[in-house]
C-alpha positions in Angstrom: 29.2 91.5 9.3 32.5 89.6 9.4 34.0 92.2 7.1 33.2 95.1 9.7 33.9 93.1 13.0 37.4 92.1 11.5 38.4 95.4 10.1 38.8 94.3 6.7 38.7 97.0 3.5 35.5 98.4 3.1 35.5 97.7 -0.4 34.7 93.7 0.3 31.2 95.1 1.2 30.6 96.8 -1.8 31.8 93.8 -3.6 30.0 91.4 -2.0 26.8 93.5 -2.5 27.0 94.0 -5.6 28.3 90.7 -6.7 26.0 88.1 -4.8 27.5 84.9 -4.5 30.9 85.9 -6.3 31.6 88.6 -4.1 30.9 86.1 -0.7 32.9 83.7 -2.7 35.8 85.6 -3.1 36.1 86.9 0.4 36.3 83.7 1.7 38.8 82.9 -0.8 41.2 85.9 0.1 40.4 86.9 3.5 39.1 83.8 5.5 40.8 80.6 3.6 44.7 81.7 4.1 44.1 82.6 7.9 42.7 78.8 8.2 44.9 77.0 5.9 48.2 79.1 5.0 50.4 77.9 2.3 51.7 79.2 -1.0 48.8 78.2 -3.1 46.2 80.0 -0.7 48.7 83.3 -1.1 48.5 83.1 -4.5 44.9 83.1 -4.3 44.6 85.8 -2.1 46.5 87.6 -4.0 44.8 87.0 -7.0 41.3 88.1 -5.8 42.7 91.3 -4.2 43.8 92.3 -7.3 40.5 91.6 -9.1 38.7 93.8 -6.2 41.0 96.5 -6.2 43.3 96.2 -9.0 45.3 99.5 -8.0 46.2 98.5 -4.5 49.6 96.9 -5.3 50.4 100.7 -7.3 49.1 102.6 -4.6 51.2 100.6 -1.9 54.4 101.2 -4.4 53.6 104.8 -5.1 53.3 105.4 -0.8 57.0 103.6 -0.6 58.4 106.1 -3.1 56.9 109.2 -1.1 58.0 107.7 2.3 61.7 106.2 1.4 62.6 107.0 -2.1 65.1 104.2 -2.1 66.1 101.6 -5.1 63.6 98.9 -3.9 60.6 101.1 -3.5 61.3 102.5 -7.0 61.8 99.3 -8.8 58.6 97.9 -7.5 56.7 101.5 -8.6 58.8 101.1 -12.0 57.5 97.6 -12.3 53.9 98.0 -11.7 53.6 101.1 -13.9 55.4 99.2 -16.5 53.2 96.2 -16.4 50.2 98.6 -16.8 52.0 100.0 -20.2 52.7 103.3 -18.8 55.9 103.5 -19.7 56.4 107.5 -19.6 55.6 107.5 -15.7 57.8 104.3 -15.4 60.7 106.1 -16.9 60.0 109.2 -14.8 60.2 106.7 -11.6 63.5 105.1 -12.4 64.6 108.4 -13.9 64.3 109.7 -10.5 66.3 107.3 -8.5 69.5 107.8 -10.7 71.0 110.4 -8.5 74.2 110.5 -6.2 75.3 107.3 -5.3 72.3 105.4 -7.4 73.8 107.0 -10.6 74.6 103.8 -12.2 72.4 101.7 -10.3 72.1 98.7 -12.3 68.2 97.8 -11.0 67.3 101.0 -12.0 69.2 101.3 -15.7 67.4 97.8 -16.6 64.1 98.8 -15.3 64.9 102.5 -17.6 66.0 100.5 -20.5 62.7 98.2 -20.4 60.3 101.2 -20.4 62.1 103.1 -22.9 62.0 99.9 -24.9 58.0 99.5 -24.3 57.6 103.2 -25.2 59.6 101.9 -28.7 62.2 104.3 -27.9 65.1 101.7 -28.9 67.9 104.5 -29.6 67.5 105.5 -25.9 67.1 102.1 -24.7 70.1 101.1 -26.3 72.0 103.9 -24.5 70.9 103.3 -21.5 71.6 99.0 -21.7 75.1 100.6 -22.6 75.7 102.9 -20.1 74.3 100.0 -17.7 77.1 97.3 -19.0 80.0 100.2 -19.0 79.5 101.3 -15.5 78.5 98.0 -14.0 80.8 95.1 -15.5 80.3 92.6 -12.6 76.4 92.7 -13.1 75.1 89.8 -15.1 71.7 89.3 -16.2 70.1 87.6 -19.1 67.2 89.6 -19.3 69.6 92.4 -20.2 71.5 90.6 -22.7 68.5 89.6 -23.9 66.9 93.1 -24.1 70.0 94.6 -25.5 69.8 91.7 -28.4 65.8 92.5 -29.0 67.1 96.4 -29.0 69.6 95.7 -31.9 67.0 93.9 -33.8 64.4 96.8 -33.6 66.6 98.7 -34.5 67.8 97.1 -37.4 71.4 96.4 -36.5 71.0 92.7 -37.9 74.5 91.8 -37.6 75.0 92.5 -34.1 71.4 91.6 -33.3 72.7 88.2 -34.5 76.1 87.9 -32.7 74.4 88.8 -29.4 71.6 86.2 -29.7 74.3 83.5 -30.8 76.3 84.3 -27.5 73.2 84.4 -25.5 71.0 82.0 -27.0 72.6 78.5 -25.6 72.7 79.3 -22.0 69.6 81.2 -21.6 67.2 80.4 -18.8 63.9 79.9 -20.6 63.2 79.5 -24.5 62.6 82.8 -25.4 66.1 83.9 -26.5 66.5 80.7 -28.9 62.9 81.3 -30.5 64.1 85.0 -31.2 67.2 84.1 -32.7 65.7 81.5 -34.8 63.0 84.0 -36.2 66.0 86.7 -36.4 67.7 83.8 -38.9 64.5 83.3 -40.8 64.1 86.9 -41.4 67.7 87.2 -42.8 67.0 84.2 -45.1 69.1 81.9 -43.6 66.5 79.3 -43.3 69.0 76.0 -42.5 70.4 77.3 -39.6 66.6 79.0 -38.3 65.3 75.5 -38.8 68.1 73.9 -36.9 68.0 76.4 -33.6 64.3 75.9 -33.7 64.3 72.4 -33.4 67.0 71.6 -31.2 64.9 74.2 -29.2 61.9 71.9 -29.2 63.9 68.7 -29.0 65.5 69.9 -25.8 62.2 70.9 -24.3 60.7 67.2 -25.1 63.6 66.4 -22.2 62.7 68.8 -20.1 60.6 68.7 -17.2 56.7 69.1 -17.6 57.1 72.3 -15.4 59.3 74.1 -18.0 57.3 73.1 -20.9 54.2 74.8 -19.1 56.6 78.0 -18.1 57.9 78.2 -21.7 54.8 77.3 -23.8 54.1 80.8 -25.5 57.7 80.3 -27.2 57.7 76.5 -27.5 54.3 76.9 -29.7 55.6 79.7 -31.7 58.6 77.7 -32.5 56.3 74.7 -33.9 54.2 77.1 -35.9 57.6 78.2 -37.5 58.5 74.7 -38.4 55.2 73.7 -39.6 
């Protein structure tokens, strides 16, 4: 009755009937608690439950925004949704569709395109796109773009160039991934002492950092520990 009276998404009715107990709890968490209490935590819970009940909601919304406006930000959101779903071909089409006119070299779209090309394992295309991005947008500073470029070189087997890129990027990268990948590359190349130093420095630095950093970087820190064990 509450769903109908308040004009909520009718999918909630199915969820409540088909998932006795769980559906009602999900409805309360996603629709009622945020209205009562607000706040970031409530909004995150609401978004999570909505994704569970209607996993294609954001994809439909992003697709509609591209149809209506077609602007760069709409294409970025749709491209990211498709990328997260590993629909790389579709993401590539979305990004390329926006690289026209004054947005021919838009850095946001080019970076998204390169990520999708890398996800498709088309490393040659990803490298061309990233080099175009750097050449046409010299003032665009992105640690993520630099890391993706180093990974692309690594995947192509251009190990000297990849090592050089990792060495420049790793010390200032905002997170543990770049240093972890740098250490792994050094290890693969037989530079064991250097690899151990990079990985040990990564773990020692994490010990001095705040707890939220260690939690956010747990995946990379765990891999570093395994490599050193």
